[in-house]
C-alpha positions as CSV (number, residue, x, y, z in Angstrom):
1,V,0.0,0.0,0.0
2,D,1.6,3.3,-1.2
3,L,0.6,6.1,1.2
4,R,2.0,8.8,-0.8
5,N,-0.4,11.4,-2.6
6,S,-1.9,10.5,-6.0
7,F,0.6,12.7,-7.8
8,E,3.5,10.9,-6.1
9,Y,2.0,7.6,-6.9
10,R,1.5,8.5,-10.6
11,T,5.2,9.5,-11.0
12,G,6.2,6.0,-9.9
13,H,5.2,3.2,-7.5
14,L,6.2,-0.3,-6.6
15,D,4.6,-3.1,-8.7
16,D,1.1,-4.2,-7.5
17,A,1.0,-1.4,-5.1
18,V,-2.4,0.2,-4.2
19,N,-2.4,4.1,-3.6
20,I,-4.3,5.0,-0.5
21,P,-3.0,8.5,0.4
22,F,-2.2,8.8,4.0
23,K,-4.8,11.5,4.5
24,E,-7.5,9.1,3.4
25,I,-6.5,6.0,5.2
26,L,-9.7,6.1,7.2
27,D,-12.0,6.5,4.2
28,H,-14.6,3.8,3.8
29,D,-13.7,3.5,0.2
30,Y,-10.4,1.7,1.2
31,Q,-11.9,-0.8,3.6
32,A,-12.1,-3.6,1.2
33,V,-8.3,-3.4,0.5
34,L,-7.4,-3.1,4.3
35,T,-9.7,-6.0,5.2
36,G,-8.6,-8.6,2.6
37,E,-8.2,-11.9,4.4
38,G,-5.1,-13.9,4.3
39,I,-3.1,-11.1,2.5
40,T,-0.4,-9.2,4.3
41,K,-0.5,-5.5,3.5
42,L,2.9,-3.6,3.5
43,F,2.7,0.0,3.9
44,Y,5.3,2.4,2.4
45,A,5.3,6.2,2.0
46,G,7.7,9.0,1.2
47,S,8.9,8.7,4.9
48,E,9.1,5.7,7.0
49,Q,7.2,7.7,9.8
50,R,4.1,7.9,7.8
51,A,4.1,4.1,7.1
52,V,4.6,3.5,10.9
53,E,1.8,5.9,11.9
54,A,-0.7,4.3,9.4
55,C,0.2,0.8,10.6
56,Y,-0.1,1.8,14.2
57,L,-3.6,3.5,13.9
58,L,-4.9,0.7,11.8
59,K,-3.7,-2.0,14.3
60,Q,-5.4,0.0,17.1
61,M,-8.6,-0.1,15.2
62,G,-8.4,-3.9,15.0
63,Y,-7.1,-4.4,11.4
64,K,-4.7,-7.6,10.9
65,N,-2.0,-8.5,8.5
66,I,-0.6,-5.0,8.3
67,K,3.1,-4.2,8.3
68,A,5.0,-1.0,8.1
69,V,8.1,-1.2,5.7
70,Y,11.0,0.7,7.2
71,A,12.1,2.1,4.0
72,N,10.6,4.7,1.9
73,Y,9.8,4.7,-1.8
74,D,13.1,6.6,-2.7
75,Y,15.1,4.0,-0.8
76,F,13.8,1.3,-2.9
77,I,14.6,2.9,-6.1
78,R,17.9,4.1,-5.0
79,Y,19.2,1.0,-3.4
80,V,17.0,-2.1,-3.5
81,F,16.1,-2.0,-7.2
82,A,19.4,-0.4,-8.5
83,G,21.5,-3.0,-6.6
84,T,23.9,-0.3,-4.9
85,K,24.7,-0.1,-1.3
86,P,24.1,3.1,0.8
87,A,27.5,4.9,1.6
88,R,26.7,4.6,5.3
89,P,24.1,2.6,7.3
90,V,20.6,3.9,7.0
91,Y,19.1,2.5,10.3
92,P,17.9,5.2,12.8
93,D,19.3,5.6,16.0
94,D,16.1,5.1,17.8
95,L,13.7,2.4,16.6
96,A,9.9,2.5,17.1
97,T,8.9,1.8,20.6
98,F,5.6,-0.1,19.5
99,D,5.5,-3.8,18.5
100,L,3.6,-3.7,15.4
101,E,3.7,-7.4,14.8
102,D,0.4,-9.3,14.8
């Protein structure tokens, strides 16, 4: 699930990603995507924080099979798909304090 706005999504997104802009995550229109049984939904955005916030909120509301990807879209393009290594570790000093696992 790509949480970026629709313009950002149209300029490029991961294969098979569904666009649900962060500001619209609670809209009824997206419930079918969010409640799909047996499918793990991976959230990514322009910032890792947005993915974590959306995941945490939806978990609190009882949604299942939801995970936050701790890498933004630009990271995927720059390092994962290009096959290059970052010049320095990209891990934050402080990790999320919430266990977002099911």
